[in-house]
C-alpha positions in Angstrom: -40.6 -8.8 -12.0 -40.7 -5.7 -9.9 -43.4 -3.2 -10.9 -42.5 0.2 -12.5 -44.3 1.9 -9.6 -42.1 0.1 -7.1 -39.0 1.0 -9.0 -40.0 4.7 -8.9 -40.7 4.4 -5.2 -37.2 3.1 -4.6 -35.8 6.0 -6.6 -37.7 8.5 -4.5 -36.5 6.8 -1.3 -32.9 7.1 -2.5 -33.3 10.8 -3.1 -35.0 11.4 0.2 -32.4 9.5 2.2 -29.6 11.3 0.5 -31.2 14.6 0.8 -31.2 14.3 4.6 -27.4 14.8 4.5 -27.5 17.9 2.2 -28.5 21.5 2.6 -30.3 21.6 -0.7 -33.2 19.4 0.4 -36.3 21.5 0.1 -39.5 20.4 1.7 -42.0 17.5 2.0 -45.6 18.3 0.8 -47.9 15.5 1.9 -46.7 12.4 0.0 -44.6 14.5 -2.4 -41.0 15.6 -2.1 -39.8 18.8 -3.6 -36.1 18.9 -4.4 -33.8 21.1 -6.4 -33.2 20.4 -10.1 -29.4 20.0 -9.4 -30.1 17.4 -6.7 -32.4 15.5 -9.0 -29.9 15.5 -11.8 -27.2 14.4 -9.4 -29.0 11.4 -8.0 -31.2 10.1 -10.8 -28.2 8.2 -12.2 -28.6 5.9 -9.2 -32.2 5.0 -10.0 -31.2 2.1 -12.1 -29.1 0.6 -9.3 -31.9 1.0 -6.7 -34.4 -0.4 -9.1 -32.1 -3.5 -9.6 -31.9 -3.8 -5.9 -35.7 -4.2 -5.8 -35.6 -6.8 -8.5 -32.9 -8.8 -6.7 -34.9 -8.8 -3.5 -38.0 -9.9 -5.3 -36.6 -12.6 -7.6 -33.3 -13.9 -6.1 -33.7 -17.5 -4.9 -32.3 -16.6 -1.4 -33.0 -13.6 0.8 -30.1 -11.2 0.6 -29.2 -8.8 3.4 -29.3 -5.1 3.0 -25.8 -4.8 4.4 -24.2 -7.1 1.9 -26.0 -5.4 -1.0 -25.0 -2.0 0.1 -21.4 -3.1 0.8 -21.3 -4.7 -2.7 -22.6 -1.6 -4.3 -20.1 0.6 -2.6 -17.2 -1.8 -3.5 -18.5 -1.6 -7.1 -18.2 2.2 -6.9 -14.5 1.9 -6.1 -13.9 -0.9 -8.6 -15.3 1.4 -11.3 -12.2 3.6 -10.9 -10.0 0.8 -12.5 -7.4 1.6 -9.9 -6.1 -1.5 -8.1 -5.0 0.6 -5.1 -8.5 2.2 -4.4 -10.8 0.1 -2.3 -13.7 0.2 0.1 -13.4 -1.8 3.3 -16.1 -3.3 5.5 -15.5 -2.9 9.3 -13.8 -6.2 9.5 -11.6 -5.5 6.5 -10.6 -2.1 7.8 -9.5 -3.6 11.1 -7.3 -6.0 9.1 -5.9 -3.0 7.1 -4.9 -1.3 10.3 -3.2 -4.4 11.5 -0.8 -4.2 8.6 0.8 -1.0 10.0 0.7 -2.0 13.7 3.5 -4.6 13.3 1.7 -7.7 14.8 -0.8 -10.1 13.4 -1.4 -13.8 12.7 -0.7 -14.8 9.1 2.0 -15.9 6.7 4.1 -12.7 6.4 4.1 -11.3 2.9 3.9 -7.8 1.3 1.6 -7.9 -1.7 0.5 -5.4 -4.3 -1.5 -5.3 -7.6 0.4 -4.4 -10.7 -0.5 -2.9 -14.0 0.7 -5.9 -16.0 -2.1 -8.3 -15.0 -5.1 -8.8 -12.6 -3.2 -11.0 -10.2 -1.9 -10.3 -6.7 1.9 -9.9 -6.8 4.2 -10.8 -3.9 6.4 -7.7 -3.4 8.4 -9.6 -0.8 8.1 -12.1 2.0 8.9 -10.8 5.4 12.3 -12.0 6.5 12.0 -15.1 8.7 8.3 -15.4 8.0 6.4 -18.6 7.3 6.0 -17.5 3.7 9.8 -17.1 3.3 10.4 -20.5 4.9 8.0 -22.1 2.5 9.8 -20.7 -0.5 7.5 -17.8 -1.5 9.5 -15.3 -3.5 9.3 -11.7 -4.6 7.5 -11.5 -8.0 5.3 -14.6 -7.4 1.7 -14.2 -8.5 -0.9 -15.5 -6.1 -3.5 -17.3 -8.3 -5.6 -19.1 -5.6 -5.9 -19.3 -1.8 -7.1 -22.7 -0.6 -8.3 -23.5 -4.1 -10.3 -20.3 -4.5 -9.2 -18.0 -7.4 -8.2 -14.5 -6.2 -7.5 -11.4 -8.0 -6.1 -7.9 -7.3 -9.6 -6.5 -7.1 -10.4 -8.7 -4.1 -6.9 -8.6 -2.6 -8.4 -7.8 0.9 -10.5 -10.9 0.8 -7.4 -12.9 -0.1 -5.5 -11.3 2.8 -8.4 -12.4 5.1 -8.2 -15.9 3.8 -4.4 -16.0 4.4 -4.8 -14.9 7.9 -6.3 -17.2 10.5 -5.5 -19.2 13.7 -1.8 -19.7 14.5 -0.7 -23.2 13.7 -3.2 -23.8 10.9 -2.2 -24.1 7.2 -3.2 -22.3 4.1 -2.4 -23.4 0.6 -1.3 -20.9 -2.0 -1.4 -21.5 -5.8 1.5 -19.5 -7.2 2.6 -18.6 -10.7 6.3 -18.1 -11.1 7.8 -17.5 -14.5 4.7 -19.0 -16.2 4.6 -22.2 -14.1 1.9 -22.8 -11.5 2.5 -24.8 -8.3 1.1 -25.1 -4.8 2.7 -24.2 -1.5 1.4 -24.9 2.0 2.2 -22.3 4.5 1.7 -22.6 8.3 0.2 -19.5 9.9 2.1 -17.9 12.7 2.0 -14.7 14.7 3.9 -12.2 12.7 5.7 -9.6 14.8 7.4 -7.5 12.2 10.8 -6.1 13.1 11.1 -2.7 11.4 14.8 -2.2 11.8 18.0 -4.3 11.9 21.4 -2.8 12.4 25.0 -3.7 12.9 28.6 -2.3 12.7 30.5 -3.5 9.7 34.2 -3.5 9.1 36.1 -0.3 8.6 33.7 1.9 10.5 30.7 1.4 8.2 27.3 1.3 9.8 24.5 -0.9 8.4 20.7 -0.3 8.9 18.1 -2.5 7.2 14.7 -0.9 7.1 12.2 -3.8 6.8 9.0 -1.7 6.7 7.8 1.8 7.3 5.3 1.1 10.1 4.3 3.0 13.2 7.5 2.3 15.2 10.0 2.4 12.4 11.3 5.9 12.9 11.8 5.5 16.6 13.7 2.2 16.0 15.7 3.8 13.1 16.7 6.8 15.2 17.8 4.5 18.1 19.8 2.4 15.7 21.4 5.4 14.0 22.3 7.0 17.4 23.9 3.7 18.6 26.0 3.5 15.4 27.1 7.1 15.6 28.2 6.6 19.2 30.5 3.9 17.8 32.0 6.5 15.4 30.7 5.3 12.0 32.4 6.8 8.9 29.8 5.7 6.4 26.3 4.2 6.3 24.6 1.5 4.2 20.8 1.5 4.2 19.0 -1.6 3.0 15.4 -1.3 1.6 15.5 -4.5 -0.4 12.2 -6.3 -0.3 10.7 -3.4 1.7 7.2 -2.9 0.3 6.7 0.5 1.8 4.3 1.7 4.4 3.5 5.1 6.1 4.6 8.2 4.3 5.1 10.3 7.4 7.5 7.7 8.8 9.5 7.8 5.5 9.5 11.6 5.7 11.0 11.6 9.2 13.7 9.1 8.2 14.6 11.1 5.1 14.8 14.2 7.2 17.6 12.7 9.2 19.6 12.0 6.1 19.4 14.5 3.2 19.7 18.0 4.8 17.6 20.9 3.6 15.7 20.0 0.5 12.7 18.3 -1.0 11.9 14.7 -0.1 9.1 14.2 -2.6 6.3 16.2 -4.1 2.7 15.2 -5.1 0.2 16.4 -7.6 -3.6 15.8 -7.3 -6.3 15.8 -9.9 -6.7 19.6 -9.7 -3.0 20.2 -10.4 -2.3 21.2 -6.8 1.3 20.5 -5.9 2.4 19.7 -2.3 6.1 19.5 -1.3 7.4 17.5 1.6 10.5 19.2 2.8 13.4 18.2 5.1 15.3 20.4 7.5 18.9 21.4 7.7 20.2 18.6 9.9 21.7 15.6 8.2 24.0 12.7 8.7 27.2 14.0 7.1 28.4 10.7 5.9 28.7 8.8 2.6 25.4 6.8 2.2 24.6 3.9 -0.1 21.1 2.4 -0.2 20.5 -1.1 -1.4 17.4 -1.7 -3.7 15.8 -4.4 -5.7 12.4 -5.1 -7.4 10.8 -5.6 -3.9 11.6 -2.0 -2.9 8.4 -0.2 -3.4 6.4 3.0 -2.4 8.0 4.6 0.7 11.3 2.7 -0.1 11.3 4.4 -3.5 10.5 7.8 -2.0 13.5 7.5 0.4 15.7 6.3 -2.4 14.7 9.1 -4.7 15.2 11.7 -2.0 18.8 10.5 -1.3 19.7 10.4 -5.0 18.1 13.6 -6.2 19.5 15.6 -3.2 23.0 14.1 -3.9 23.0 12.7 -0.3 23.9 9.2 -1.4 23.9 6.5 -4.2 21.9 3.4 -4.7 23.2 -0.1 -5.4 21.4 -3.2 -6.6 18.6 -3.5 -9.2 15.6 -1.3 -10.3 12.9 -0.8 -7.8 9.2 -1.8 -8.1 7.7 1.4 -9.5 4.8 2.6 -7.4 4.4 6.4 -7.8 0.8 6.8 -6.6 -0.3 8.1 -3.2 -3.2 6.6 -1.3 -5.2 8.3 1.4 -6.8 6.0 4.0 -10.0 7.2 5.8 -12.0 5.6 8.5 -15.7 6.3 8.5 -17.8 6.8 11.6 -19.3 3.3 11.5 -15.9 1.6 11.4 -15.8 1.0 7.7 -13.3 2.9 5.6 -11.6 3.3 2.2 -8.3 3.7 0.5 -8.2 6.1 -2.4 -5.5 7.1 -4.8 -5.5 10.8 -4.4 -2.2 11.9 -6.1 0.8 11.0 -8.1 4.2 11.5 -6.5 7.4 12.7 -8.1 11.0 12.5 -6.9 12.6 15.9 -6.1 14.0 16.2 -9.7 10.5 15.6 -11.1 10.9 11.9 -12.1 7.5 10.0 -12.2 8.5 6.4 -11.4 5.1 4.7 -11.6 5.5 1.5 -13.6 9.2 2.0 -14.2 10.9 2.2 -10.8 14.3 3.8 -10.0 17.4 2.5 -11.7 20.4 2.1 -9.3 23.4 4.3 -9.5 25.5 1.1 -9.5 23.7 -2.0 -10.9 24.6 -5.3 -9.3 22.2 -8.1 -10.0 23.9 -10.6 -7.7 22.3 -9.9 -4.3 25.1 -11.6 -2.5 27.5 -9.0 -3.9 25.4 -5.8 -3.4 26.5 -5.1 0.1 30.2 -5.5 -0.8 29.7 -3.1 -3.8 28.1 -0.5 -1.5 30.8 -0.8 1.2 33.5 -0.5 -1.5 32.0 2.7 -2.8 31.8 4.1 0.8 35.4 3.3 1.5 36.4 5.1 -1.7 34.5 8.2 -0.4 36.3 8.0 2.9 39.8 8.2 1.4 
């Protein structure tokens, strides 16, 4: 067992190293370090952890690396928040996270999220045309194992890394659907996510499907909207079904095109500070219906709430996923990074949707009929 003296030395080392990054470090006198009482009180809580590090290094049957121990300790710091959305990322993991918003990677093509109901990874939706969709993966499926290894929401990034790999290779998912477990083999492919699809429907109604809110989505949305307006559309259907969300600033730009002057969303942090995201005066002066389902999450819900609360349109379909928390993503100097839930968000009318979602203006559970219901409503507004 590690000696008491060595444990104390580890504690002093921790304080000294940390002190180098603060202005309250005082002075070294020979082999003694003088620090402020506040600093000592602030850092002595980590002495147990550093002491245990020494014990592990002395007694563990293999030689652990400092990097893995430090990464594990930092990951533990975030897991102590009991928040499935807050995580620390190693350099490799953070690179994978950035891929998710770039629109191109090799994998199986699914949007996933933790939920408050259990510790499993939940499929929000498979990407349209992706290997996952072709293999039968559905919205709401729980991922229990990847290649036989149990996975949970707390290690969702590890699971994502396991699902990615060389194009043409297979990965086996163990899924739980409605209480029944089964295995699905999915062949990995290069996933090039289209962010927008659009077309002209009958009777002068435009249709835009927003597949994700990624880096190029607003540019693609604006181009699609302009093209439809050139054709003289008289109404607009937006489709965010199975859209798991993405970048808030992209959602804000799209909402700004649609709702006119008003509030898009507002957030509250742990200090009670409130921040409002506003839109300008310009708007698409058309009847708008937005299609939603249980796979519509995060940015999709922000856009839906903005349309509804600003009386700029209605929603058709089923209740959305229910994610009302805002994450900030930060990259650190060494290439690592973290995602931290920093605020709750509220729709313009003050509705907190986390865990309950947004109910549609017109409920239609049959997805094959939802577009028809939306276009009928728009036609009634055009009369």
